[in-house]
Structure formats: structure tokens, C-alpha cells
C-alpha positions, -999 to +999 in steps of 0.1 A: -121-471+329-105-449+356-087-480+371-074-489+337-061-453+330-045-454+365-027-486+357-015-473+323-002-441+338+016-461+365+034-481+339+044-450+320+058-435+351+079-467+357+091-465+321+100-429+324+122-438+354+140-463+332+153-435+310+163-414+339+198-427+340+202-438+303+224-410+291+260-404+301+261-371+318+227-374+334+223-349+363+210-365+395+191-333+405+155-332+392+137-300+385+102-300+397+072-279+386+035-281+392+005-271+371-032-274+375-052-296+351-074-280+325-050-250+324-051-232+290-023-239+265+004-213+265+005-210+302+039-204+317+052-234+337+088-224+347+122-211+335+138-244+329+170-229+315+176-210+347+167-239+369+192-261+350+219-235+353+220-228+316+217-196+296+191-194+268+219-190+243+236-221+254+203-240+255+195-229+220+230-237+207+229-272+221+195-277+206+176-284+238+144-304+235+118-319+257+109-356+256+076-365+273+063-399+280+033-410+260+021-401+226+009-365+234+033-337+240+018-315+266+047-291+271+068-269+248+103-255+254+110-221+240+147-221+232+150-183+229+140-177+265+143-211+281+107-210+293+085-241+296+049-236+285+018-258+284+012-268+248-020-288+252-047-287+279-041-315+304-069-337+318-055-353+349-082-381+350-073-391+315-036-390+321-034-406+355-068-419+364-070-426+402-033-424+407-023-398+432-001-378+430-001-374+392+034-367+380+047-363+344+084-371+339+101-350+313+136-354+299+156-324+287+181-335+261+211-314+250+235-321+221+272-314+217+278-333+239+248-354+245+235-347+280+202-353+298+184-335+326+153-348+344+122-327+352+089-335+369+056-318+365+030-325+391-006-322+378-028-308+404-064-320+405-094-297+403-128-307+415-143-311+380-162-344+386-191-352+409-196-386+426-219-408+405-239-439+414-240-464+387-276-474+397-299-446+406-320-469+427-306-493+452-328-523+462-325-539+497-346-567+512-344-567+550-361-591+572-382-577+600-363-600+623-330-581+616-316-569+649-304-533+654-267-529+644-270-551+614-250-537+585-261-537+548-235-531+521-245-503+496-232-499+461-204-474+460-204-442+441-176-433+417-156-400+417-129-396+391-111-369+411-085-377+437-074-365+470-098-341+488-116-337+455-126-374+456-155-390+473-152-384+511-184-395+528-219-408+524-250-395+542-287-400+544-315-379+559-322-384+595-348-412+601-359-436+628-345-468+614-311-463+597-279-444+597-251-447+572-214-455+580-185-447+556-157-471+554-124-474+535-115-501+510-080-516+507-073-494+477-083-463+495-117-459+480-147-454+503-179-474+504-210-471+525-228-495+549-264-490+560-267-497+597-300-507+612-309-486+643-344-500+651-362-532+645-384-531+615-421-540+616-433-552+582-469-546+593-463-509+600-438-501+572-436-528+545-413-505+524-390-477+532-373-451+508-342-433+517-319-410+497-282-416+500-258-387+492-222-392+482-201-360+486-165-351+478-142-328+497-136-302+469-144-266+468-170-260+458-183-293+470-198-317+445-222-346+453-243-373+438-273-392+451-293-424+447-326-438+461-325-467+485-357-488+482-360-511+512-385-539+513-393-553+547-395-591+545-411-616+566-390-635+591-362-656+575-342-670+603-310-681+585-288-662+562-267-677+535-233-688+545-203-690+520-181-720+522-151-696+523-152-659+529-123-654+503-117-672+471-084-669+451-081-677+414-052-675+389-057-672+352-033-668+323-036-637+303-050-642+268-073-669+282-104-672+260-138-657+267-161-677+290-131-692+307-141-705+342-122-687+369-138-700+401-171-713+416-184-698+448-208-717+470-231-707+499-256-726+519-288-716+537-304-737+565-338-725+558-362-745+537-383-737+507-378-704+491-359-691+520-332-717+514-329-710+476-297-690+470-289-668+440-255-652+433-246-618+420-216-595+417-219-563+437-196-533+441-192-537+404-165-514+390-164-506+353-135-530+348-153-558+367-185-551+348-168-556+315-145-584+325-165-609+347-199-626+349-215-650+374-240-677+370-268-667+396-276-704+402-243-722+401-220-695+413-196-700+384-175-669+376-164-667+340-145-643+317-164-619+295-133-608+277-096-617+273-074-605+301-042-586+296-015-588+323+000-555+312-033-537+318-041-551+352-025-578+373-051-583+400-089-581+403-111-581+434-147-593+430-175-589+456-200-617+454-233-617+472-254-647+479-291-640+485-318-665+497-354-665+488-362-646+519-340-617+510-312-625+534-277-622+519-241-629+526-209-617+509-175-631+499-145-619+480-129-634+449-093-624+443-082-630+407-045-629+398-035-627+361-005-647+351+019-632+326+026-648+292+053-639+268+029-622+245+046-588+241+075-582+219+102-558+230+096-521+221+126-500+210+122-463+216+146-438+200+153-411+226+179-392+207+194-395+172+222-374+157+219-376+120+237-367+099+271-371+115+303-357+099+325-381+082+355-370+103+338-379+135+362-399+157+355-435+166+330-441+195+311-410+186+275-413+201+250-415+172+218-425+190+204-431+224+175-456+227+157-477+253+141-511+252+109-520+270+091-553+273+057-551+290+059-587+301+074-595+335+101-618+348+122-635+321+096-625+296+105-589+301+143-592+302+157-581+269+190-579+250+200-559+218+222-565+189+230-551+154+222-575+126+240-557+097+277-555+091+281-518+097+308-498+115+286-492+145+285-508+180+261-509+209+271-498+245+246-509+272+235-485+298+215-490+330+177-496+328+177-513+294+192-482+275+219-483+249+243-460+231+247-465+194+283-455+186+306-454+156+332-482+156+357-467+131+361-435+111+335-431+084+340-421+048+311-405+031+325-410-004+324-448+002+291-450+020+269-419+024+241-435+044+237-464+068+204-483+075+211-499+109+188-527+120+187-531+158+171-563+170+158-565+206+150-600+220+134-611+252+142-642+272+108-657+272+099-691+258+094-688+229+116-657+226+100-627+209+119-600+191+114-566+175+134-547+149+141-510+148+157-494+118+178-463+123+189-443+093+222-425+098+234-402+071+270-392+069+276-355+062+303-344+040+335-325+048+358-310+022+384-338+021+386-343-016+401-319-041+386-316-076+401-340-101+404-331-138+394-357-164+428-350-181+461-337-169+465-317-202+439-306-227+447-298-263+422-275-280+423-263-316+411-229-328+413-214-363+429-181-367+407-151-372+380-168-351+356-142-337+362-132-300+339-151-276+340-184-296+340-215-275+371-236-283+367-264-258+357-275-223+376-287-192+359-309-167+368-316-130+349-338-107+348-336-069+340-367-049+325-345-021+289-335-019+267-304-020+287-271-017+320-290-012+315-305-047+306-272-064+336-266-087+346-232-101+372-228-128+398-201-132+429-196-154+465-195-141+489-175-163+516-197-178+535-172-200+530-144-225+512-146-258+519-129-291+531-093-289+542-099-253+505-098-241+496-121-212+480-153-221+449-143-201+443-116-227+437-143-253+416-170-236+391-172-207+372-199-189+336-200-177+338-203-140+307-225-138+309-251-166+346-250-176+340-238-212+371-222-227+366-191-249+388-171-272+389-134-261+408-122-291+410-131-328+443-151-330+468-148-358+485-180-368+514-160-383+521-144-349+510-171-324+511-208-332+503-221-297+492-209-263+496-227-230+477-218-199+470-234-166+434-239-155+425-243-118+394-261-104+385-249-069+357-263-048+334-243-025+345-260+007+361-244+037+391-245+034+388-247-003+407-274-022+419-271-058+439-288-086+453-277-118+456-289-154+473-275-185+454-262-215+472-260-249+455-239-275+468-248-310+460-221-336+451-236-370+461-217-401+436-200-423+443-188-458+442-152-449+474-140-466+477-134-503+511-142-519+536-113-518+558-107-548+594-102-539+607-101-575+603-081-596+598-051-574+564-037-581+574-002-570+605+001-591+610+034-610+628+016-639+610+017-672+621-018-681+626-046-656+641-071-680+662-071-712+661-099-737+684-101-767+667-108-799+692-136-804+678-155-775+668-191-782+635-208-772+637-216-734+658-186-727+654-176-690+642-141-690+637-137-652+621-155-623+590-143-604+596-148-567+568-147-542+562-158-507+530-166-486+529-159-449+505-188-444+516-224-438+511-258-454+488-260-483+479-224-479+515-215-488+519-236-519+521-212-548+515-216-585+523-191-613+502-183-644+507-159-672+475-138-670+482-113-698+509-106-723+516-082-752+522-112-774+507-143-757+527-169-775+562-153-770+567-160-733+558-188-709+558-190-670+567-222-652+537-233-630+557-240-598+590-222-602+578-189-616+606-189-642+598-167-673+612-182-705+609-175-742+586-199-760+599-194-796+628-176-814+626-139-815+620-122-849+623-086-861+586-084-863+582-088-826+574-057-806+603-042-788+584-036-756+564-063-738+543-062-707+536-094-689+511-098-660+519-130-640+492-142-615+506-158-583+479-180-566+481-201-534+465-235-528+441-227-500+405-237-499+396-202-508+426-193-530+441-159-527+463-143-555+485-115-564+499-103-597+533-092-608+539-069-638+570-075-660+583-049-685+605-067-710+625-049-737+639-067-767+673-055-776+698-064-803+727-060-779+737-045-746+752-012-761+747+021-744+737+038-776+709+013-782+697+017-746+698+054-748+678+055-781+653+031-766+650+051-735+645+083-755+618+066-777+601+054-745+603+088-730+588+104-761+560+078-762+552+083-726+553+121-728+574+126-697+589+160-687+623+158-705+638+188-687+635+173-652+644+139-665+676+151-682+689+166-651+681+135-631+698+112-656+729+134-658+735+132-621+727+095-620+750+088-649+780+104-631+773+084-600+767+052-617+798+056-639+819+060-608+804+031-591+807+009-622+844+017-626+849+009-589+831-024-594+852-033-624+884-027-605+872-047-576+860-075-598+894-077-615+912-079-582+889-107-570+895-125-603+932-124-599+929-136-563+907-165-573+931-176-601+960-176-577+938-197-553+932-223-580+896-213-587+877-223-619+875-200-648+844-194-669+841-181-704+809-170-718+793-155-747+781-119-743+749-117-723+748-154-716+734-167-682+749-199-669+733-223-644+752-246-620+739-273-598+768-275-574+749-263-545+737-289-519+704-303-531+688-303-497+687-265-497+652-252-500+637-219-508+650-188-490+622-182-465+607-217-462+576-204-479+589-189-512+596-206-545+631-196-554+652-227-555+688-227-545+697-254-570+707-228-596+733-200-597+739-175-624+767-152-635+770-126-663+801-116-682+806-087-705+824-088-738+847-061-749+823-050-776+805-017-776+769-015-763+748-011-733+744-037-706+715-041-682+715-066-653+686-073-630+688-101-604+674-110-570+682-097-535+691-122-508+663-130-483+683-148-456+720-152-448+739-179-466+760-206-451+793-193-440+814-221-455+810-209-491+820-176-507+803-153-531+809-120-548+790-089-555+795-072-589+784-037-590+781-014-620+774+023-622+736+019-624+709+024-598+694-010-596+709-042-582+700-078-589+710-109-570+717-143-585+727-175-568+762-186-570+786-208-550+817-188-560+827-156-576+827-154-615+861-162-629+860-148-664+853-111-661+886-097-674+868-081-704+842-064-683+845-027-682+835-005-652+826-034-630+832-036-593+831-070-575+825-074-538+824-105-517+791-114-503+776-145-485+767-172-510+747-183-528+739-149-542+757-124-564+745-089-565+748-071-598+740-035-604+729-024-637+747+005-653+725+030-672+753+035-696+784+013-697+809+018-724+831-012-730+851+004-758+865-014-788 
């Protein structure tokens, strides 16, 4: 067993030397330390950082590590201090056997760049084993005829220690017949010979007993003993003689058990039992005892087990031939084991850098490995190759070591991990091979910016949506990995929102998931669309980003009720409309004009007569809002009428408003009738007549003046138009005329109202006596400049506007009327509280 351990340790030492020069940058100087076996773990060995000329910080930064030969790691490197400690208690006999000196080879590897240092630790032996005899009783048969000086070989004792601690000498107690002589074998081990000093006399001493002591040279000294039992034989004149003193045999490893190695032969000239020879193996080491056996009669030496060239290449067997008289002779059998290619190459990874960054330049060292084949000759010569189509290459180094390097630049987004199969083949016949898979991961660098799924996102949100409502999501993907792929979102201002507020005051984005939220309740009537930039930024260093556009389209909600433009609901006039009793059915009394600030269907308005003094007298057009008489007026009809017109939009949840019309039925437009009607109304309503009289007096003076001015202006305009070839109109008193000469593609005034421009109206006064009252619409937007219009103003307080494409042409009979030019298609008329036309 000790010999086998010695051989194994020897091979490990040889293999460790192979890796000594494997790495580029290997230092030739070797750091040497020594420790004593059986030293407790945690014992300080040496300051390896200082001895290598490195600081502990540099050693730690370069990830220094210790690589020991064998499976066990007996030493530990402390990176923070650079100290080398014993990690596991060392048994020198187990590690090196009989090899002396016992040296462990260590390799110190550093990264960035890859660099190797060599270190040796000598394991000093302690005297922890005593010499031991395998047999506690040694039997010798010596003839009484043996002459003094005859030597008798004794079985050797075994001591697992080495050097001075190993077996040094044999001794016996002083006696008259023998002394012992210590000799050295070729392998350095010692054995004993018993030397006869005096002729034996069987008749006096048929048996002798001696004690042999084997002692080592350690301190304290250890020893072992055995009993020598000597039987004195009668005279046997001839000793056995071997045909050859030394036999040589060769055997292939892996030969089967009971394989015949050699046959030894000896002869004895004596006759009878003294000439009968038996064979035995002496000086039997543990290896020999387990490996060989001899036939005591034929002398055939056979195998007890299969041999392994890698364990031991040579064996030495001591064979003893003994005759029946007890005389013996010795010979040696040398057995040489021949190598077969029975061991596949072994690939050992010494260093592996994984992961490697994807921006690593070509020929970056990824791994360092060595190849060993325990066979010899061509059977032990190896070569390596890469089987897969991967961007890596092998660079051979001395002593069957290789660098695994990158061949081209790597791209993690294309391939994030490589499984590299390295095949090692020997040159034996047949060739044996082994595979070693190396997994190399490619680490990510931030070389890809986030990419949005769309260049522009369009999101819709209804107006009046509550703040914090999610309106959409943006998505950006980053082809990188881990933190380089973590994307955060932020908004980039692209303009101002409604009310000159920044866009960021209206929308926000969740930085983690890209959800877009409304920060404020949006109003479609103020803001139809928002546009903002969104930026996706990764967490790499330096960070990369990209941008996309987010358009937020506000959808209209029916949140605005119709607004009545005409008639004015805050007017102070008692009556908003005058209708002559002579009016025919279908007579246009007025037109209710309303607008809705919403859009689309939410702004489509409809009109409905909700309440009337006489329900059957008036009717309201559903879409235009025109109020017309439904039947002829009679004397029995009430003079005063109040109509409530409901204006409703067409939204999903319709909203509505109402307009109140006060209509007065009159027989004519005389001032006397109006005054009597006003007085009756004032009496019925119970107003304060004193204050009202003063107010009316002042108003009458002012209105009369304005009316006269309007009439003069109107006459002048009339004359100018006749000279210019304009058309003339004649009309009955109090008659409204419509004209469709305006362009038909004109729409309502605001785009959302209901007043059509396809009609225009004018009023003319007769020269008869009476009171006139005109109420028309005010313009909402400017009119096209290519057409003309006129304003007719009386002396009253209220003005009404009618559409017209030109000034009225037949107003010569009007009294106290002032006409002014105004942009078409409207004509503004001001009602006079009291206009006297005169007969």
C-alpha cells in the first residue's frame, strides 16, 4: 500500500510540473514553503502575496486562487491578507507514501490578465509510525553443518515514515551463535541478514529462539520486534541451486488473473527428502502479497489480480527454494509491466473566465486547460480539437496545455451562451478520446437602446374623465439583459396644452410599466388634442434611450346644454314679438336661435313647443326653430301670448334649455295702440308708474332722435342705391320678405347654431299712422366682404338683425328711420317705442 501511494504521488508531481509552464505570463521563480505533517488546520504557512511581490489589494482584485494537485485542497488562500493557511490536516504517508522528499506543487492563478505563479510546499515527516513485522514469528531451519559466516535472510520490517524516521537498523540480543547484519536494498529500504558466528550442535541445542528488533532513527525512537524460531537440522550436505539467480518477465497490463508470468527452477544434489525442493515468495511486500502467487512444487509464478501499468511499472520478487533438509537458496524475479492504450485522455480545466463581456476583443483568453494521458509512449501523446462550430479557437502551450480563445467578437443578443465540446485524442492503436464540455456565458453590455413598438401612439380619452384615469400604454423593448434591459419611461414636453399650461400638466406616464394617465379632467371645447413625447431609457451605463410620440385625442361628451341666442332671455322689453291680427297661417313670427358648444351629434339641436297660452295658435319648426302661426288670427284670440320653446340636443343623455317668447297681437303698428297696450300691461302687472313714466320719457326723447337720424340715413342710402342700379322693393305694411339669393353653401353662423343664411328679411313702413316694433337677430360672425348690407335704426332701445344681401330699396315712406351700412348678410333694425308716421 505504501508503495502504491508512493507511485501515485510521484505521478501527481509529474503532472503538476506539466502545468508549471502552461499559462502565458508564468513566473520562473518558485515560492517554497515547508510544513510538518499532522499540523492542525488554520496554521499559518506563509505570506504568499508578499513573496510574489503583490499587495493584498491587488491579489484580491485579481481574484487570486490556489489550485492544488489531487482531489483534496489542503491549503487556503486568504485574499484580504495574502496569507496561506492549512485547510485540512495533512498525512504525509497517505499523500506521498515512501517518496522522499514529499513536495506539494501549488499554482497561484490571477485574472485580468490571466497569470500563473508556482509554489511548493514541502511536507516534513514526523515519527508517527513504528517499524512493523508482517509475521511476528520468523521460522528458520539451519543445518548443524552450517559453517560460521553463513548468512540467513530475514523478513524485513515495514516503516511508513521516511528519512531518519524510517527503519534504520536491526538488532538482536547478544548470544553465542548469531549476530545480525543490516543491509540496503536497491530502493533504499533496509533488510536484515542473520550471520552464524558458531557451529551449531543439534544434540546440545535442537532449537534456538531470538528476538529481532527493528528500530527507526526518529525522536523519540520507535521500534518493532519479532521472534526468530531456529530449528537445528541434521546434516544436509547440499543446498538447492537455482538455474538462474535472476529471472526477468514481461507482462501486458490488464492481463487476466492466474496469468503465468515465469517459472523458477532449482536443483538439489541430495537424495530423498533432502533433495525435495519447495518454492515460496519471501520479503513479501503488500503489493507483492496481493499481486503474485507461486506454486510451491512447480515454481510457477502467476497473477492474483490484474496489473495496471499506471500504478506500478516494475515489480521485484524474492523467491526461496527450500529442500527437505531445510537448506534454502534465493533468486530474484523482475517483472516489467507493458503499457496498453487502456486510458483515455483526461482534460483538466485549470482556469475558466465565464461570463465574458460581449465586447471582448478577438483572441481573448477564456479558459486554460491541460490534457493528461496516463499511458506512455504514443499511447500517452494527445491532441485537442473543438468539435462544434463556435467562434472559439485552441492555442497549444507546452506540456499538453491549451488556451481557449475567442476567434471573433461576440454578440450576446445573437447567442448568449456557448457549450463548447473539446475532444482530446491519443495516438494509440486503437485511439481513445475524451470529451470535455465548457459552458461559456456571454455577459451583456449596454449596446442596444430601447425600441418602441410604435413610432407614434394615438390614445383616446373622453372629456371630463376623472384625473388618474389610464388612457393607454406605451411599450419599449430592450434587446440587452438584466439591468441593461430595465426600461423606465418619462415624458418629454412637446408643446403647451389648453390655457397655455404645459402638456405635462395634463398627462403622466408610469415610469415602470409605461401606462399613460390623465392628470386633469380635459375639456373637449378647450383642448381637442394633446401631443407629447415619451422617452424610454434603460438602466445601463451609459444609459441609452429612444423616443416616441403620444397623441391624446379628446372625445366629446354631451356636457353643454344648448344656449339660446335669440330671443334674449334677459331682455327688459315686455313683449319680444308683435304679430298683426291680419297675419295668415304660416306667418313667420320669429326664429329661436340656439347654439351648442359640443360637437357632432351632441350639437344637433331640435326645437319643441313646450307650453303656449293657446296651444293651437303657434307652431315651432323641429330643426330650424322658426315660430309660425298655425291658423288665422281672430278677435277672440288673447292679445298676449307666452310661448316656452324647449331646445334639446341629440346626445346620448340629451341636455336642453328653454326660451320664453312674449308675443303681442296687434291690429296695426300705430304708436297709440302700442301705448294703450303698454299701459294696460303696466296696469295688469302693477308696476310703479312714477318711476316708469320718467324712464319712458327720457327713452322716448332719445329713441325719437335716433329714429329720425336713421330715417334720414336710410333715405340717403336708398337714393345712392337707385343711382347705382339697385333693385327696388315694395311691400305691404308690416310684411317680411324672404330671399334665397345668398350662396347655398353658407351654413349657420357659428358652425353649431341653427340659423340658416339662406333667408334674408327686410321691413318697410307705410305712411299710415300707428306704432311699429321690430325685433331681429344680432350678427354672430363677420360676413363676407364682397356683399353689402345696411343697418336701419329707429328711435327705440332694442335692435334686431335680419339676413340680407343688400340694403332695402323701398323705404321712402318710412318715417324716423336711419339706415347704416353693415357687413352682410344681416340688417340691424332698432325698434322705436313710439314712431309717428303721420298721415
